[in-house]
TORLUMSE-7340 format. One record per residue: residue number from 1; residue in one letter; x, y, z of N, C-alpha, C in turn. Coordinates in Angstrom, 3 decimals. Atoms other than C-alpha are relative to their C-alpha. Layout:
// TORLUMSE-7340
ZABA   num   residuo       n.c1       n.c2       n.c3      ca.c1      ca.c2      ca.c3       c.c1       c.c2       c.c3
ZABA   NUM         A          X          Y          Z          X          Y          Z          X          Y          Z
...
END
This chain:
// TORLUMSE-7340
ZABA   num   residuo       n.c1       n.c2       n.c3      ca.c1      ca.c2      ca.c3       c.c1       c.c2       c.c3
ZABA     1         M     -1.731     -0.036     -0.010    116.836     74.894    139.117     -0.052      1.427     -0.717
ZABA     2         I     -0.285     -1.677      1.116    117.891     78.594    137.393      0.647     -0.561     -0.705
ZABA     3         Q     -0.891      0.217      1.516    119.021     78.128    134.282      1.133      1.058      0.082
ZABA     4         P     -0.885     -0.510      0.415    122.265     79.735    133.789      0.033      1.350     -1.110
ZABA     5         R      0.683     -0.665      1.294    121.867     82.941    131.646      1.097     -0.367     -1.101
ZABA     6         A     -0.617      0.368      1.025    123.392     82.279    128.128      1.395      1.110     -0.752
ZABA     7         K     -1.016     -0.972     -0.110    126.695     83.664    127.746     -0.120      1.074     -1.840
ZABA     8         G      0.389     -1.100      1.261    126.365     87.253    125.384     -1.477      0.377      0.378
ZABA     9         A      1.596     -0.219      0.364    122.420     87.526    126.578      0.099      1.072      0.993
ZABA    10         T      0.572     -1.269     -1.263    120.419     90.274    128.798     -0.476     -1.288      0.887
ZABA    11         A      0.798      0.739     -0.859    118.398     89.281    131.508     -1.585     -0.325     -0.419
ZABA    12         N      1.506      0.443      0.997    115.204     89.079    128.920      0.389     -1.314     -0.840
ZABA    13         G     -0.052      0.225      0.818    117.421     87.122    127.293     -0.018     -0.054     -1.704
ZABA    14         I      0.039     -0.363      1.156    117.553     88.776    124.133      1.552      0.617     -0.140
ZABA    15         P     -1.633     -0.965     -0.039    121.757     89.256    122.892     -0.051      0.862      0.085
ZABA    16         K     -0.247     -0.942     -0.422    123.161     92.038    123.894     -0.059      0.879     -1.606
ZABA    17         G     -0.123     -0.863      0.643    123.637     93.381    120.591     -1.350      0.548     -0.857
ZABA    18         K      2.005     -0.436      0.262    119.788     92.893    119.304     -0.514      0.561      1.462
ZABA    19         S      1.330     -0.868     -1.559    118.658     94.275    122.905      0.585      2.015     -0.528
ZABA    20         S     -0.343     -1.833     -0.232    120.758     97.602    122.278     -0.660      0.636     -1.604
ZABA    21         L      0.889     -0.242      1.312    119.575     97.633    118.441     -1.792      0.604     -0.024
ZABA    22         R      1.280     -0.478     -0.542    115.977     97.362    119.333     -0.926      1.023      0.751
ZABA    23         A      0.095     -1.522     -0.226    116.260    100.183    122.004      0.229      1.101     -0.602
ZABA    24         Y     -0.286     -1.321      1.237    117.777    102.313    119.340     -1.416      0.202     -0.816
ZABA    25         E      1.032      0.013      1.028    114.995    101.442    116.718     -1.142      0.665      0.588
ZABA    26         M      1.893     -0.595     -0.903    112.007    101.813    119.184     -0.211      1.235      0.516
ZABA    27         I     -0.448     -0.872     -0.561    113.290    104.770    120.847      0.192      1.323     -1.336
ZABA    28         R      0.124     -1.308      1.411    113.889    106.853    117.180     -1.550     -0.245     -0.696
ZABA    29         Q      1.072      0.064      0.273    110.672    105.565    116.346     -1.168      0.840      0.389
ZABA    30         R      0.453     -1.259     -1.066    109.167    107.217    118.961     -0.021      1.439     -0.423
ZABA    31         I     -0.314     -1.205      0.404    110.735    110.198    118.189     -0.234      0.521     -1.574
ZABA    32         L      0.717     -0.722      1.713    110.168    110.534    114.268     -1.778     -0.046     -0.092
ZABA    33         R      1.434     -0.211     -0.318    106.737    109.799    115.419     -0.432      1.261      0.813
ZABA    34         L     -0.450     -0.900     -1.333    106.875    112.774    117.756     -1.315     -0.540      1.012
ZABA    35         E      0.343      0.221     -1.087    105.318    110.485    120.320      0.889      0.750      1.455
ZABA    36         L     -1.239     -1.126     -1.283    108.313    111.617    122.610      0.814      1.586     -0.819
ZABA    37         P     -0.476     -1.426      0.695    108.220    115.339    121.491      1.304      0.510      0.216
ZABA    38         P     -1.496     -0.459      0.054    110.745    117.053    120.844      0.075      1.641      1.469
ZABA    39         G     -0.394     -0.571     -1.218    112.555    118.814    124.152     -0.931     -1.186      1.250
ZABA    40         A     -0.380      1.276     -1.394    111.140    115.474    126.209      0.718     -0.420      0.853
ZABA    41         D     -1.373      0.972     -0.365    113.265    114.133    128.872     -0.198     -1.532     -0.098
ZABA    42         L      0.062      1.443     -0.322    113.791    110.481    128.798      0.771     -0.525      0.938
ZABA    43         D     -0.857      0.325     -1.843    114.716    109.042    131.988      0.142     -1.280     -0.582
ZABA    44         E     -0.245      1.414     -0.308    116.450    105.453    131.917     -0.975     -1.266      0.456
ZABA    45         S      0.956      0.922     -0.924    114.424    103.817    134.409     -1.705     -0.180     -0.585
ZABA    46         T      0.926      0.072      0.862    111.154    104.194    132.583     -0.119     -0.730     -1.710
ZABA    47         L     -0.313      0.647      1.386    112.471    103.454    128.950      0.156     -1.845      0.300
ZABA    48         V     -1.286      1.520     -0.078    114.556    100.193    129.951     -1.932     -0.743      1.047
ZABA    49         K      1.076      0.597     -0.612    110.412     99.424    131.808     -0.512     -0.661     -1.258
ZABA    50         E      0.727      0.112      1.227    108.635    100.340    128.597      0.576     -0.830     -1.233
ZABA    51         L     -0.998      0.271      1.206    111.278     98.945    126.205      0.355     -1.736      0.618
ZABA    52         G     -0.401      1.614     -1.160    111.920     95.497    128.836      1.365     -0.494     -0.651
ZABA    53         V     -1.041      0.049      0.007    115.618     95.823    128.251      0.693      0.510      1.266
ZABA    54         S     -0.629     -0.399     -1.220    118.596     96.495    130.646      0.137      1.753     -0.250
ZABA    55         R     -0.524     -0.859      0.039    120.196     99.507    131.752      0.845      0.665     -1.912
ZABA    56         T     -1.097      0.104      1.041    123.045     99.112    129.272     -0.453      0.244     -1.744
ZABA    57         P      0.164      0.334      1.218    121.432     98.538    125.833     -0.952      1.596     -0.234
ZABA    58         V      0.670     -1.519      0.280    119.383    101.921    126.681      0.630      1.387     -0.629
ZABA    59         R     -1.064     -0.756      0.410    122.393    104.187    127.135      0.486     -0.185     -1.013
ZABA    60         E     -0.473      0.013      1.338    124.071    103.044    124.058     -1.027      0.314     -0.864
ZABA    61         A      0.655     -0.306      0.820    120.777    103.553    122.380     -0.024      1.476     -0.144
ZABA    62         L      0.125     -1.838      0.230    120.370    107.409    123.560      1.551      0.142     -0.486
ZABA    63         I     -1.180     -0.683      0.904    124.242    108.051    122.309      0.247     -0.459     -0.926
ZABA    64         R      0.259     -0.123      1.193    123.748    106.347    119.639     -0.880      1.232     -0.684
ZABA    65         L      1.092     -0.910      0.242    120.633    108.735    119.246      0.426      1.581     -0.351
ZABA    66         S     -1.015     -1.312      0.330    122.908    111.570    120.012      0.798      0.183     -1.066
ZABA    67         A     -0.885     -0.168      1.111    125.499    111.149    117.477     -0.917      0.336     -1.808
ZABA    68         E      0.157     -0.072      1.530    122.870    111.191    114.588     -1.310      1.657      0.487
ZABA    69         G      0.689     -0.917      0.028    121.175    114.333    116.342     -1.387      0.324      0.558
ZABA    70         L      1.499      0.536     -0.277    117.659    112.976    117.595      0.087      0.371      1.864
ZABA    71         V     -0.002      0.241     -1.690    118.922    113.372    121.428      0.971      0.703      0.322
ZABA    72         V     -1.521     -0.607     -0.768    121.032    115.394    123.898      0.423     -0.430      1.242
ZABA    73         L     -0.660      0.955     -0.779    122.815    113.940    126.212      0.325      0.622      1.718
ZABA    74         L     -0.660     -0.799     -1.358    122.888    115.853    129.921      0.493      0.129      1.045
ZABA    75         P     -0.892     -0.073      0.093    125.522    116.061    131.584     -0.110     -0.230      2.127
ZABA    76         N      0.466      0.673     -1.795    124.429    114.144    135.625     -1.241      0.154     -0.061
ZABA    77         R      1.460     -0.295      0.076    121.068    114.742    134.165     -0.582     -0.487     -1.363
ZABA    78         G      0.491      0.480      1.049    120.001    111.974    131.930     -0.482      0.141     -1.365
ZABA    79         A     -0.242     -0.156      1.706    119.407    112.970    128.066     -1.372      0.409     -0.498
ZABA    80         R      1.249     -0.638      0.565    116.036    114.800    126.304      0.040     -0.405     -1.700
ZABA    81         V      0.999     -0.152      0.902    114.519    114.715    123.006      0.593      1.309     -0.656
ZABA    82         A     -0.434     -1.078      0.785    116.247    116.904    120.481     -0.713      1.076      0.065
ZABA    83         S      1.196     -1.074      0.474    114.267    120.247    119.910      0.092      0.572     -1.207
ZABA    84         I     -0.077     -1.043      1.622    113.609    122.100    116.940     -0.699      1.023      0.253
ZABA    85         E      0.493     -2.127     -0.046    113.927    125.924    116.759     -0.132      0.284     -0.934
ZABA    86         I      0.526     -1.447      0.863    112.013    127.789    115.056      0.413      0.367     -0.885
ZABA    87         N     -1.189     -1.148      0.107    114.248    130.049    114.732      1.085     -0.726     -0.736
ZABA    88         N     -1.436      0.520      0.971    116.980    128.184    113.489     -0.185     -0.621     -1.301
ZABA    89         M      0.345      1.138      0.919    114.818    126.267    110.584      0.160      0.829     -1.256
ZABA    90         R     -0.609     -0.536      1.747    115.850    128.836    107.691      1.670     -0.323     -0.088
ZABA    91         Q     -1.414      0.419     -0.285    119.551    127.847    109.074     -0.198     -1.502     -1.036
ZABA    92         Y      0.023      1.234      0.195    118.765    124.352    108.267     -0.741     -0.239     -1.532
ZABA    93         F      0.276      0.587      1.641    117.042    124.538    104.938      1.284      0.551     -0.316
ZABA    94         E     -0.257     -0.611      0.877    119.725    126.844    103.970      1.178     -1.610     -0.472
ZABA    95         A     -1.214      1.001     -0.343    122.531    124.072    105.259     -0.885     -0.845     -1.409
ZABA    96         I      0.847      1.034      0.768    119.713    121.381    103.516      0.333      0.307     -1.895
ZABA    97         D     -0.376     -0.706      1.389    120.076    123.522    100.017      1.049     -0.307     -0.713
ZABA    98         L     -1.101     -0.164      0.931    123.920    123.918     99.316      0.453     -1.488      0.365
ZABA    99         C     -0.605      1.587     -0.089    124.296    120.102    100.410     -0.528     -0.704     -0.529
ZABA   100         Q      0.316      0.499      0.759    122.200    119.143     98.410      0.402      0.095     -1.571
ZABA   101         R     -0.630      0.001      1.365    123.155    120.553     95.089      0.977     -0.202     -0.318
ZABA   102         A     -1.574     -0.323      0.987    126.428    120.434     95.496      0.554     -2.109     -0.124
ZABA   103         V     -0.376      1.639      0.307    126.259    116.193     96.088     -0.613     -0.276     -1.335
ZABA   104         T      0.455      0.196      1.660    123.642    115.966     93.078      1.153      0.304     -0.317
ZABA   105         R     -1.281     -1.106      1.318    126.319    118.133     90.939      0.735     -1.161     -0.262
ZABA   106         W     -0.827      0.747      0.091    128.836    115.707     92.095      0.052     -1.711     -0.220
ZABA   107         A      0.080      1.096      0.239    127.302    112.782     91.645     -0.141     -0.109     -1.389
ZABA   108         A     -0.087      0.422      1.767    126.050    113.325     87.896      1.047     -0.006     -0.758
ZABA   109         V     -1.141      0.116      0.347    129.765    113.723     87.105      0.923     -0.991      0.271
ZABA   110         R     -1.310      1.310     -0.108    131.841    111.240     89.596     -1.366     -1.189      0.325
ZABA   111         H     -0.204      1.503     -0.606    129.744    108.014     90.173      0.189     -0.503     -1.056
ZABA   112         D      0.247      1.136      1.149    129.651    105.225     88.657     -1.090     -0.977     -0.368
ZABA   113         P      2.067      0.846      1.051    126.652    103.367     86.421     -0.124     -0.915      1.287
ZABA   114         G      0.573      1.078     -1.040    126.611    100.551     89.226     -0.535      0.572      0.945
ZABA   115         Q      0.590     -0.345     -1.640    125.334    102.748     92.047     -0.966      0.695     -0.267
ZABA   116         L      1.878     -1.002      0.347    122.443    104.385     90.095     -1.109     -1.501      0.324
ZABA   117         S      1.307      0.907     -0.258    120.614    101.029     90.955     -0.244     -0.024      1.650
ZABA   118         M     -0.162     -0.282     -1.373    121.347    101.719     94.460     -1.363      1.407      0.734
ZABA   119         I      0.836     -1.310      0.485    119.271    105.164     93.673     -1.275     -0.061      0.206
ZABA   120         E      1.820      0.180      0.992    116.530    103.787     91.716     -0.777     -0.860      1.460
ZABA   121         D      0.666      0.543     -0.685    115.753    101.196     94.315     -0.555      0.379      0.836
ZABA   122         H      1.051     -0.554     -1.164    115.246    103.535     97.092     -1.253      1.263     -0.686
ZABA   123         A      1.220     -0.496      0.867    113.210    105.676     94.590     -1.035     -0.791      0.019
ZABA   124         G      1.659      0.763     -0.127    110.677    102.927     94.611     -0.122     -0.583      1.019
ZABA   125         T      0.393      0.587     -1.248    111.099    101.715     97.629     -1.284      1.252      0.859
ZABA   126         F      1.205     -1.380      0.136    109.391    105.869     98.260     -0.978     -0.668     -0.536
ZABA   127         E      1.807      0.396      0.818    106.694    105.064     95.525     -0.375     -1.087      0.876
ZABA   128         E      0.629      0.145     -0.311    105.682    102.144     97.088     -0.627      0.321      0.940
ZABA   129         A      0.953     -0.203     -1.102    105.035    103.574    100.588     -0.702      1.115     -0.084
ZABA   130         A      1.264     -0.748      0.639    103.617    106.351     98.861     -1.608     -0.384     -0.008
ZABA   131         A      0.997      0.820      0.151    101.275    104.016     97.775     -0.872      0.012      0.851
ZABA   132         R      0.257      0.648     -1.544    100.612    102.742    101.114     -0.411      0.953      0.697
ZABA   133         G      0.051     -1.478     -1.030    100.367    106.195    103.092      1.060     -0.312      0.645
ZABA   134         D     -0.783      0.630     -1.828    103.134    104.850    105.421      1.168      1.543     -0.326
ZABA   135         A     -0.955     -1.267     -0.513    104.622    108.109    106.524      1.134     -0.336      0.576
ZABA   136         D     -0.864      0.627     -0.839    106.831    106.116    108.607      1.274     -0.415     -0.975
ZABA   137         A     -1.234      0.773      1.708    108.668    104.316    105.296      0.013      0.655     -1.069
ZABA   138         M     -0.687     -1.050      1.303    108.838    107.442    102.971      0.559      1.070      0.472
ZABA   139         I     -1.025     -0.567     -0.473    110.566    109.381    105.233      1.290     -0.790      0.357
ZABA   140         E     -1.057      0.172     -0.341    113.206    106.785    106.038      0.136     -0.322     -1.580
ZABA   141         A     -0.507     -0.084      0.907    113.239    106.118    102.415      0.209      1.070     -0.858
ZABA   142         N     -0.349     -0.641      0.083    113.526    109.173    101.148      0.993      0.638     -0.095
ZABA   143         K     -1.271     -0.641     -1.151    116.734    109.914    103.615      0.774     -1.112     -1.040
ZABA   144         N     -0.782      1.074      0.830    117.821    106.496    101.849      1.164      0.783     -1.285
ZABA   145         F     -0.325     -0.038      1.103    117.367    107.738     98.667      1.373      1.191     -0.566
ZABA   146         H     -0.684     -1.468      0.338    119.340    111.560     99.076      1.682     -0.528      0.582
ZABA   147         V     -0.821      0.854     -0.453    121.625    109.245    101.182      1.057     -0.800     -1.112
ZABA   148         A     -0.898      0.886      1.072    122.849    107.251     98.124      0.666      0.805     -1.086
ZABA   149         I     -0.852     -0.578      1.298    123.563    109.936     95.835      0.897      0.894      0.143
ZABA   150         A     -1.238     -0.500     -0.531    125.686    111.661     98.315      1.092     -1.321      0.575
ZABA   151         Q     -0.990      0.784     -0.484    127.528    108.320     98.553      0.613     -0.301     -1.460
ZABA   152         C     -0.538      0.081      1.637    128.052    108.749     94.608      0.914      1.391     -0.340
ZABA   153         C     -0.365     -1.015      0.781    129.479    112.388     94.748      1.663     -0.341      0.117
ZABA   154         G     -1.446      0.135     -0.214    133.275    111.500     95.861      0.486      1.470      1.275
ZABA   155         N     -0.558     -0.780     -1.232    133.218    113.749     98.612     -0.302     -0.325      1.353
ZABA   156         S      0.718      0.301     -1.231    132.818    111.970    102.125     -0.709      0.961      0.611
ZABA   157         Y      0.113     -1.050     -1.160    133.138    114.928    103.767     -1.570      0.786     -0.209
ZABA   158         V      1.167     -0.270      0.078    130.488    116.584    102.511     -1.400     -0.943     -0.170
ZABA   159         A      0.915      0.534     -0.394    128.289    113.882    102.398     -0.548     -0.789      1.320
ZABA   160         A      0.702      0.587     -1.680    128.410    112.489    105.962     -0.615      2.031      0.450
ZABA   161         T      0.218     -0.832     -0.762    127.464    116.079    106.334     -1.697      0.011     -0.987
ZABA   162         Y      1.650     -0.408      0.638    124.566    116.316    104.084     -1.228     -1.180      1.025
ZABA   163         E      0.451      1.663     -0.441    123.658    112.297    105.897     -0.529      0.488      1.467
ZABA   164         R      0.518     -0.487     -1.015    123.764    114.532    109.280     -1.325      0.708      0.168
ZABA   165         L      1.197     -1.156      0.805    121.280    117.105    108.028     -0.910     -0.763      0.038
ZABA   166         L      1.290      0.828      0.299    118.920    114.604    106.747     -0.663     -0.982      0.779
ZABA   167         T      0.421      0.916     -0.813    119.037    112.734    109.463     -0.579      0.621      1.462
ZABA   168         E      0.351     -0.321     -0.636    118.532    115.449    111.832     -1.791      0.817     -0.311
ZABA   169         G      1.002     -0.385      0.400    115.575    116.723    109.649     -0.953     -0.646      0.076
ZABA   170         L      1.331      1.078      0.493    113.339    113.331    109.548     -1.469      0.420      0.532
ZABA   171         R      1.521     -0.747     -0.737    111.202    115.133    112.151     -0.978      0.670     -0.865
ZABA   172         V      0.750     -1.167      1.244    110.474    118.097    109.513     -0.469     -0.738     -1.143
ZABA   173         S      0.095      0.308      1.150    110.397    115.732    106.785     -1.622     -1.067      0.613
ZABA   174         R      0.797      0.465     -0.288    107.922    114.222    108.235     -1.374      0.513      0.353
ZABA   175         V      1.143     -1.002     -0.128    105.286    116.969    108.566     -0.026      0.509     -1.398
ZABA   176         A      0.335      0.472      1.114    105.911    117.235    104.727     -0.596     -0.867     -0.418
ZABA   177         F      0.221      0.993      0.632    105.303    113.740    104.160     -1.761     -0.344      0.896
ZABA   178         S      0.600      0.340     -0.841    102.508    113.432    106.211     -1.786      1.414      0.322
ZABA   179         D      0.807     -0.997      0.078     98.873    115.549    106.745     -0.719     -0.726      1.615
ZABA   180         D      1.076      0.024     -1.510     98.062    114.219    110.519     -0.790      0.870      0.489
ZABA   181         H     -0.003     -1.019     -0.624     97.958    117.040    111.866     -0.333      1.627     -0.385
ZABA   182         T      0.758     -0.845      0.942     96.489    119.456    109.299     -1.575     -0.306     -0.582
ZABA   183         G      1.825     -0.353      0.611     93.126    118.199    107.535      0.585      0.353     -1.386
ZABA   184         D     -0.324     -0.657      1.458     95.303    118.768    104.348     -0.230     -1.056     -1.155
ZABA   185         D      0.876      0.786      1.011     93.578    117.544    101.287      1.442     -0.473     -1.339
ZABA   186         S     -0.713      0.201      1.295     97.117    117.901     98.766      0.991     -0.763      0.105
ZABA   187         L     -1.151      1.090     -0.633     99.261    115.283    100.622      0.359     -0.396     -1.787
ZABA   188         A      0.316      1.545      0.912     98.458    112.613     97.008      1.012      1.570     -0.883
ZABA   189         D     -0.813     -1.100      0.635     99.529    116.169     94.835      1.484      0.205      0.401
ZABA   190         H     -1.712     -0.263     -0.430    102.961    116.692     96.885      0.687     -1.024      0.034
ZABA   191         L     -0.435      0.807      0.297    103.651    113.454     96.747      0.519     -0.727     -1.652
ZABA   192         K      0.040      0.267      0.976    103.113    112.716     93.252      1.440      0.943     -1.323
ZABA   193         R     -1.058     -1.033     -0.161    105.723    116.050     92.929      1.263     -0.549     -0.207
ZABA   194         V     -1.739      1.069      0.138    108.577    114.182     94.373     -0.478     -1.118     -0.377
ZABA   195         I     -0.365      0.969      0.907    108.066    111.768     92.707      0.567     -0.509     -1.076
ZABA   196         D     -0.305     -0.337      1.446    108.388    112.659     89.476      1.525      0.412      0.404
ZABA   197         E     -1.719     -0.596     -0.700    111.473    114.913     91.110      1.446     -0.791      0.014
ZABA   198         H     -1.062      0.884     -1.062    113.280    112.004     92.277     -0.239     -1.004     -1.470
ZABA   199         R     -0.564      1.031      1.062    113.001    109.799     88.918      0.430      1.267     -1.343
ZABA   200         R     -1.251     -0.686      1.000    114.309    113.195     86.824      0.956     -0.285      0.582
ZABA   201         M     -1.331     -0.576     -0.493    116.696    113.915     89.140      1.780     -1.952     -0.647
ZABA   202         I     -0.241      0.932     -0.148    117.768    109.947     88.526      0.766     -0.163     -1.433
ZABA   203         D     -0.191     -0.401      1.136    117.904    110.728     84.718      1.253      0.628     -0.342
ZABA   204         L     -1.218     -0.973      0.083    120.302    113.561     85.232      0.429     -0.292      0.134
ZABA   205         I     -1.522      1.041     -0.218    122.754    111.653     87.107      0.096     -0.725     -1.152
ZABA   206         A     -0.141      0.826      0.886    122.741    109.354     84.821      0.941      0.059     -1.258
ZABA   207         A      0.094     -0.210      1.413    122.567    111.189     81.620      1.706      0.830      0.299
ZABA   208         G     -1.534     -0.751     -0.384    126.118    113.152     83.475     -0.407      2.112     -0.393
ZABA   209         D      0.244     -1.370      0.245    124.128    116.369     83.229     -0.552      0.662      1.380
ZABA   210         A     -0.860     -0.612     -1.485    125.645    118.197     86.338     -0.609      1.589     -0.209
ZABA   211         D      0.767     -1.398     -0.367    123.855    121.892     85.697     -1.526     -0.891      0.326
ZABA   212         G      1.289      0.468      0.009    120.727    120.210     84.994     -0.870     -0.524      1.133
ZABA   213         A      0.564      1.157     -1.573    120.624    117.325     88.730      0.403      1.537      0.930
ZABA   214         E      0.322     -1.085     -1.229    121.801    121.105     90.683     -1.523      0.226     -0.097
ZABA   215         A      1.158     -0.176     -0.151    118.829    122.276     89.636     -0.972      0.278      0.438
ZABA   216         L      0.644      1.106     -0.559    116.812    120.191     90.155     -0.147     -0.017      1.416
ZABA   217         A      0.211      0.663     -1.165    118.047    119.274     93.488     -0.094      1.588      1.068
ZABA   218         R      0.272     -0.658     -0.352    117.624    123.056     94.212     -1.829      0.186      0.077
ZABA   219         D      1.521      0.271      0.225    113.840    123.005     93.145     -0.353     -1.458      0.788
ZABA   220         H      0.962      0.233     -0.620    113.206    120.388     94.897      0.325      0.059      2.002
ZABA   221         A      0.323     -0.067     -0.898    114.600    121.132     98.188     -0.593      1.349     -0.074
ZABA   222         R      0.758     -0.945     -0.083    112.629    124.440     97.784     -1.629     -0.628      0.343
ZABA   223         L      0.793      1.169     -0.104    110.066    121.687     97.475     -0.762     -0.429      0.934
ZABA   224         G     -0.103      0.849     -0.837    110.444    119.913    100.342     -0.259      1.505      1.601
ZABA   225         R      0.008     -0.673     -0.930    110.826    123.088    102.053     -1.526      0.973      0.133
ZABA   226         E      1.199     -0.879      0.259    107.500    124.993    101.113     -1.383     -0.875      0.503
ZABA   227         R      0.551      0.791      0.077    106.213    122.011    101.498     -0.632     -0.131      1.861
ZABA   228         T     -0.337     -0.136     -1.736    106.822    122.444    106.025     -0.464      1.082     -0.343
ZABA   229         I      0.650     -1.664     -0.327    106.335    125.903    105.881     -1.582     -0.239      0.124
ZABA   230         Y      1.139     -0.390      0.351    102.804    125.653    104.586     -0.899     -1.193      1.393
ZABA   231         N      1.047      1.062     -0.702    101.946    122.168    106.854      0.243      0.784      1.610
ZABA   232         L      0.119     -0.690     -0.903    103.412    124.073    109.743     -0.728      1.550      0.305
ZABA   233         S      1.540     -0.177     -0.195    101.220    126.731    109.411     -1.484      0.091      0.291
ZABA   234         R      1.180      0.231     -0.173     98.367    125.268    109.534     -0.014     -1.528      1.154
ZABA   235         M     -0.147      0.609     -1.065     99.268    123.395    112.861     -0.730      1.217      0.880
ZABA   236         E      0.370     -1.053     -0.749     97.649    124.838    115.948      0.754     -0.646      1.578
ZABA   237         S     -0.288      0.167     -1.403     98.259    124.816    119.284     -0.106      0.829      1.429
ZABA   238         G      0.638     -1.026     -0.829     96.449    125.903    121.798     -1.050      1.454     -0.673
ZABA   239         G      1.028     -0.621      0.400     94.186    127.498    119.071      1.015      1.442     -0.161
ZABA   240         V     -1.056     -1.549      1.241     97.356    130.073    117.916      0.615     -0.907     -1.014
ZABA   241         A     -0.625      0.731      1.037     98.603    128.988    114.339      1.565      0.692     -0.078
ZABA   242         I     -1.635     -0.445      0.063    102.360    128.942    113.968      0.307      0.844     -1.112
ZABA   243         A     -0.380     -0.565      1.212    103.536    131.519    111.686      0.974     -0.347     -0.895
ZABA   244         T     -0.181      0.576      1.526    104.522    130.753    108.236      1.596      1.791      0.418
ZABA   245         F     -1.089     -0.652      0.375    108.441    132.184    107.408     -0.052      0.873     -0.465
ZABA   246         D     -0.805     -1.413      1.329    109.857    135.761    105.680      0.634     -1.113     -1.727
END
C-alpha cells in the first residue's frame, strides 16, 4: 500500500525548506571548492539526480546562489557558475580595500561594546580552522569575521555591499588560504599573520582607534591581495603559469 506523502515533504521525504537548503549548501560547497569550476554549465537534471532532490529546490538554490554572485542565471539556457575574470581582479581588490577600510574605521567609533563578542567568536573559529588546516572552514570564518565588523559600522548600505564582495570573493579567498594547487610551504606563516591582524583589529575597534583600525584594514586587504596574486602566479594550466598583476 502506498503511503500518502507527508504535507510539506518532497518526493524523497525531505521537508521542502530543508531540501532547498541542502541543495543550496551542496552546490555552494562544490563551487567554493572549485569542483564546479568557473564558467561550468549547471544542468538542473544532473543536479537533481546527484543531490537526490526535486527540481524546485535546485532552482531555488540556484536563484539564491545567483543573488550571492556565485551563479549566473541564463534566460532559457539554465545556469552556469560565475566566472572569475582575471582582468577584473584589480577592480575587485580596489573595492574590497575601500569597503574594508570604511567598515573597520566606522566600527571603531560606532560599535556597541556588546557586538565585540560576535567578532571575537568568528576570530576564534578562524583560528580553530587554521589549526586543523581546514580551508573550507577558514574561508567561511574569515568572511564571517569581516561581516561581523561590517554589522558594527552603522551603515547598512556599505555593509551590504561589503558582504556581497566578500561572498563573491570566497573562491579567491580559497586561493589565499590553501596550498592545494601550488605546493607552497609558506601557508603557515601567512595564517599566523592573518590571525595576528584579526586580533589587533579587534583591539583597535574596542579602543575606538579609528585611524589605527583603518590603517590595519588597509594592510590586511593588501595581505590578502598579495597572497592571492602570489598563489595565482604559481598555479599552472597546460604548463603555462598565470602572470602576476602589475
